[in-house]
C-alpha positions in Angstrom: 80.1 -22.1 -28.2 80.6 -25.2 -30.1 78.5 -28.5 -29.3 81.6 -30.7 -29.1 83.5 -28.1 -26.8 80.7 -27.8 -24.3 80.9 -30.1 -21.1 78.5 -32.8 -20.1 77.1 -30.3 -17.6 76.4 -27.6 -20.2 74.9 -29.8 -22.7 72.4 -31.4 -20.1 71.2 -27.7 -19.2 70.7 -27.0 -22.9 68.7 -30.1 -23.2 66.8 -29.2 -20.0 66.1 -25.7 -21.2 65.1 -27.2 -24.7 62.8 -29.8 -23.1 61.0 -26.8 -20.9 60.5 -24.7 -23.7 59.1 -27.3 -26.3 57.1 -28.9 -23.5 55.4 -26.0 -22.1 54.6 -24.4 -25.7 53.0 -27.4 -26.7 51.0 -27.6 -23.3 50.0 -24.4 -24.0 49.0 -24.6 -27.7 47.1 -27.8 -26.7 45.1 -26.1 -23.6 44.3 -23.2 -25.5 43.1 -24.7 -29.0 41.6 -27.9 -27.8 38.1 -27.8 -26.6 36.9 -29.4 -23.5 35.7 -33.1 -24.7 33.1 -34.6 -23.0 34.7 -38.0 -21.2 31.2 -39.0 -20.0 30.1 -40.0 -23.6 33.5 -41.4 -24.6 34.6 -43.4 -22.1 31.3 -44.6 -20.4 27.5 -44.6 -20.7 24.9 -44.2 -18.2 25.0 -48.1 -17.0 28.8 -47.2 -15.6 27.4 -44.7 -13.5 24.2 -46.3 -12.1 24.1 -47.8 -8.5 23.7 -51.3 -9.9 26.6 -51.5 -11.9 28.6 -50.3 -9.1 27.0 -52.7 -6.7 27.8 -55.3 -9.3 31.5 -54.1 -9.5 32.0 -54.0 -5.7 30.1 -57.6 -5.4 32.3 -59.2 -7.7 35.7 -57.6 -7.0 35.4 -55.9 -3.8 35.9 -52.1 -2.9 39.2 -52.4 -4.8 37.5 -53.3 -8.3 35.3 -50.2 -7.5 38.3 -48.3 -6.7 40.0 -49.5 -9.5 37.3 -48.8 -12.1 37.3 -45.2 -10.8 40.9 -44.6 -11.1 40.8 -45.9 -14.7 38.2 -43.7 -15.2 40.3 -40.6 -13.8 43.4 -41.9 -15.7 41.9 -41.8 -18.8 40.3 -38.3 -18.5 43.8 -37.1 -17.9 44.8 -37.7 -21.6 41.8 -35.9 -23.5 40.6 -32.2 -24.1 42.5 -29.3 -21.8 43.3 -31.7 -19.1 45.9 -33.2 -21.9 47.8 -29.6 -21.8 47.7 -29.6 -18.0 49.1 -33.2 -17.9 51.7 -32.4 -20.1 52.7 -29.3 -18.7 53.1 -31.4 -15.2 55.4 -34.0 -16.8 57.3 -31.6 -18.6 57.9 -29.9 -15.3 59.0 -32.9 -13.6 61.2 -34.2 -16.1 63.0 -30.9 -16.5 63.5 -30.6 -12.6 64.9 -33.9 -12.5 67.3 -33.4 -15.3 68.4 -30.4 -14.1 69.0 -31.8 -10.4 71.0 -34.7 -12.2 72.9 -31.9 -14.1 73.5 -29.8 -11.2 74.9 -32.5 -8.8 77.4 -33.6 -11.8 80.9 -32.8 -10.9 82.2 -30.3 -13.2 85.2 -31.3 -15.7 87.8 -28.5 -13.9 87.5 -30.4 -10.4 
């Protein structure tokens, strides 16, 4: 099949399959080759986990500030170590599903 002769739906299917293969392969390679990184030493020290620090966060910004701080620590942890491989796998899966559904719902050229 020549690329110019393929219709848009077929091209989107090919692109989706390529993204899926490359993304999942990369996620698996990252997951199995990267060691687990100690995120507690990288992103925070013992002060961030102390009750006085959390009390200060809550005092100045309320519960929302405390929750935002915890969310940012969790979000930063997604991009390092084995969790990066898992995150990349999920992102690849979601993007491929959306692209596949978009291509599936396109009208065919014969219609």
